[in-house]
Rosetta silent file (secondary structure, phi, psi, omega in degrees, C-alpha in Angstrom):
SEQUENCE: MKTKPNTQYEEKEEKEKLTTIAVPMRVKEGIQEYGLKGESYSDILERLLKSARARMIQDVLMNDEGCLTISEARAELEKKWPRSK
SCORE:     score description
SCORE:     0.000 S_00000001
   1 L     0.000  130.277 -178.336    5.949  -19.280   35.789 S_00000001
   2 L   -83.724  133.224  179.687    5.249  -17.837   32.328 S_00000001
   3 L   -93.335  157.386  178.963    4.108  -20.288   29.663 S_00000001
   4 L   -75.457  137.783  178.588    5.128  -20.248   26.024 S_00000001
   5 L   -61.202  142.230 -177.974    2.500  -18.812   23.624 S_00000001
   6 L   -91.857  -25.736 -175.307    0.588  -21.495   21.727 S_00000001
   7 L  -129.027  166.422  175.174   -0.555  -19.505   18.711 S_00000001
   8 H   -58.691  -40.575 -179.389    0.589  -16.713   16.426 S_00000001
   9 H   -59.329  -46.270 -179.534   -2.116  -14.568   17.984 S_00000001
  10 H   -66.042  -35.400  177.097   -0.749  -15.128   21.483 S_00000001
  11 H   -62.692  -46.044  179.253    2.796  -14.338   20.269 S_00000001
  12 H   -64.206  -39.165 -179.279    1.638  -11.025   18.820 S_00000001
  13 H   -60.191  -37.206  177.789   -0.352  -10.276   21.949 S_00000001
  14 H   -68.650  -35.634 -175.247    2.843  -10.594   23.981 S_00000001
  15 H   -80.726  -39.101 -176.092    4.792   -8.309   21.590 S_00000001
  16 L  -142.205  151.527  179.647    2.266   -5.529   21.028 S_00000001
  17 L   -70.435  133.966 -178.585   -0.932   -4.264   22.514 S_00000001
  18 L  -102.872  158.207  177.518   -3.968   -5.433   20.550 S_00000001
  19 L  -135.584  166.245  177.156   -7.280   -3.711   19.965 S_00000001
  20 L  -115.878  134.022  176.134  -10.688   -4.674   18.703 S_00000001
  21 L  -119.699  142.810  178.740  -12.389   -2.832   15.865 S_00000001
  22 L   -96.388  126.845  176.806  -16.040   -3.104   14.920 S_00000001
  23 L  -133.044  151.750  175.955  -16.759   -3.467   11.210 S_00000001
  24 L   -60.992  154.744 -178.279  -19.929   -4.366    9.355 S_00000001
  25 H   -57.492  -37.084 -179.341  -20.276   -8.051    8.465 S_00000001
  26 H   -63.704  -33.029  177.809  -19.878   -7.236    4.730 S_00000001
  27 H   -71.466  -42.611  177.410  -16.453   -5.702    5.491 S_00000001
  28 H   -58.725  -44.252  179.838  -15.422   -8.731    7.530 S_00000001
  29 H   -66.436  -35.906  177.328  -16.467  -11.003    4.671 S_00000001
  30 H   -64.787  -39.513  178.015  -14.585   -8.788    2.212 S_00000001
  31 H   -64.179  -41.759 -179.954  -11.429   -9.099    4.313 S_00000001
  32 H   -58.660  -35.325 -179.207  -11.848  -12.885    4.372 S_00000001
  33 H   -61.112  -26.528 -179.458  -11.851  -12.953    0.563 S_00000001
  34 L   -92.001   -3.357 -176.094   -8.260  -11.671    0.583 S_00000001
  35 L   -76.931  147.645  173.040   -7.054  -14.149    3.165 S_00000001
  36 L  -103.122  160.726 -177.364   -4.644  -16.977    2.536 S_00000001
  37 L   -54.338  127.796  176.110   -4.830  -20.282    4.365 S_00000001
  38 L    85.442   -1.456 -179.401   -3.844  -19.862    8.006 S_00000001
  39 L   -82.970  142.218  173.606   -3.801  -16.045    7.959 S_00000001
  40 L   -86.543  167.447  176.457   -5.386  -14.050   10.733 S_00000001
  41 H   -58.698  -38.925  178.793   -7.400  -10.910   10.041 S_00000001
  42 H   -61.067  -43.725  178.344   -4.429   -8.936   11.311 S_00000001
  43 H   -61.147  -44.396 -179.168   -2.115  -10.679    8.820 S_00000001
  44 H   -62.276  -47.958 -178.533   -4.527   -9.984    5.954 S_00000001
  45 H   -63.930  -39.983  177.253   -4.904   -6.327    6.879 S_00000001
  46 H   -61.088  -42.992  179.897   -1.142   -5.852    7.269 S_00000001
  47 H   -65.116  -42.315  178.570   -0.575   -7.358    3.820 S_00000001
  48 H   -65.080  -38.817  177.539   -3.296   -5.174    2.276 S_00000001
  49 H   -64.836  -42.229  178.121   -1.849   -2.056    3.921 S_00000001
  50 H   -61.111  -42.906  179.019    1.627   -2.888    2.617 S_00000001
  51 H   -64.705  -42.176  179.708    0.200   -3.347   -0.868 S_00000001
  52 H   -63.307  -41.370  178.081   -1.750   -0.074   -0.639 S_00000001
  53 H   -62.168  -44.766  179.753    1.386    1.829    0.429 S_00000001
  54 H   -62.122  -40.579  179.534    3.361    0.370   -2.466 S_00000001
  55 H   -65.106  -41.591  179.288    0.556    1.298   -4.873 S_00000001
  56 H   -62.392  -42.992  178.234    0.432    4.869   -3.566 S_00000001
  57 H   -63.029  -44.489  178.687    4.188    5.244   -4.034 S_00000001
  58 H   -59.789  -43.221  179.784    3.918    3.778   -7.533 S_00000001
  59 H   -62.254  -39.851  179.035    1.094    6.206   -8.379 S_00000001
  60 H   -67.209  -45.182 -177.433    3.175    9.179   -7.231 S_00000001
  61 H   -68.249  -32.102 -175.555    6.263    8.049   -9.132 S_00000001
  62 H   -97.494    2.627 -179.491    4.372    7.260  -12.332 S_00000001
  63 L   -68.090  123.164 -178.358    2.116   10.336  -12.315 S_00000001
  64 L  -103.795   12.789  177.928    2.677   12.184  -15.573 S_00000001
  65 L   -62.637  129.044  179.969    0.516   15.193  -14.696 S_00000001
  66 L    81.199    5.380 -179.954    2.359   18.370  -15.629 S_00000001
  67 L   -98.101  155.458  177.595    4.974   16.462  -17.614 S_00000001
  68 L  -113.131  150.939  171.293    5.897   17.018  -21.241 S_00000001
  69 L   -75.079  166.305  178.250    6.846   14.511  -23.866 S_00000001
  70 H   -60.144  -41.018  179.274   10.317   14.905  -25.347 S_00000001
  71 H   -62.228  -43.342  179.043    8.774   16.318  -28.526 S_00000001
  72 H   -64.780  -42.308  179.776    6.780   18.894  -26.562 S_00000001
  73 H   -63.829  -41.212  178.246    9.825   19.884  -24.523 S_00000001
  74 H   -64.497  -39.340  178.688   11.928   20.316  -27.684 S_00000001
  75 H   -63.980  -43.826  178.349    9.196   22.468  -29.269 S_00000001
  76 H   -65.107  -40.742  178.342    9.048   24.712  -26.190 S_00000001
  77 H   -60.514  -42.645  179.984   12.831   24.926  -26.100 S_00000001
  78 H   -64.285  -35.921  177.977   12.873   25.964  -29.766 S_00000001
  79 H   -66.136  -45.115 -176.796   10.311   28.711  -29.034 S_00000001
  80 H   -73.923  -42.269 -177.030   12.329   30.127  -26.133 S_00000001
  81 L  -131.360   77.569 -178.870   15.778   29.733  -27.659 S_00000001
  82 L   -64.260  148.362  178.885   15.516   29.389  -31.432 S_00000001
  83 L   -74.864  141.697  174.945   18.582   28.110  -33.201 S_00000001
  84 L   -80.484  137.688 -177.776   20.526   30.623  -35.252 S_00000001
  85 L  -109.115    0.000    0.000   20.754   29.630  -38.841 S_00000001
């Protein structure tokens, strides 16, 4: 007879295969600094990854490299197609 999982960890273990990763103690302590009460390392890392993905998307969308201001674009337009007077 299968018993009901007692912890969040056991629930996740049933749903997906888990792995162990080795990290230096300073990295483990750094991860702990981002943790909220009751969060597992997995929860913290998932939240940080979600935040990193959102930041990367934001950086791509807000990148102004190769862009012109409206004034610059109007000046270039005037050079290419001057208005007839």
